[in-house]
N, C-alpha and C positions, 0 to 999 in steps of 0.2 A: 867175503863171492865174489866183488867188485873189482878188489885189486886181482880174482882170479881170470874172470871174463875181461880185466884190459889187458893183462900178459897176451893171455888166446889175442886179444883182436892184431898186438902189440903181435904175433907170431905169426900170423893167418898177414899179414902187411907186408913185415918180408919173406914170407913166400910167396907173394903175390910180386912182390920188387924183384928178386930174381929174378924171376919165373918173364916176369918183363923183357927185365934185363939180356936172356937169353934164349929168347923168342925174335929180340931184334940185333942184334950177333949172330944167330944163327941165319938171317935171310927170313924170319920167318915158318921154318922147319924147327920140327918137334923130334925130338935128343929123348933117350932111355935119360935122363938125369929132370930133364920138366917133366919127365912122364912121371918119377922119384917126387920131386914140390908139388903135382897137379894131386899125386895122392893126403901129402903132408898138410896143403889146402881141405882136401875132403877132409878129415880127420879132424885139425883140428876146425873147422866149421859145424863139426859131427858132434861138438866138446861142447860148443858153444850152445850150440840150440839144447845143449843139454840142461849145461847149466841154467839156461833161463826158464825151459820147464819148469824143472823141481831147483824151487829154488827153495834156499839154506833156511833156515830160524838164524842170526844174525847171531842173536843171543849164548846158543848151545851149539852152533853148524851143525842141529838139524831136520828133515824133511819133516812134515810136519806136512796131512792130509785134512783140510778140512770140509764139512758139510756147508755145501752153500744152499 
C-alpha cells in the first residue's frame, strides 16, 4: 500500500508540474489540455484519499473494520 501511495503521489506531482509548465508557457491562460491535466490531478488526489481512508491489512491485503 505504501508503494501504491508513493506511485500516486509521484503521478500527482508529475501532472501538477506539467500543468504549471503549460500555465507559464501560455501566459496564464488555461487551455483544454490543462483542463484535462486538472481532471487527472483531481482523480489522483481522490485515489490517494481513498487509500488513506481505508487502509489495507499488510498481511492479507484486505480491508478490515474494527470496532472502536
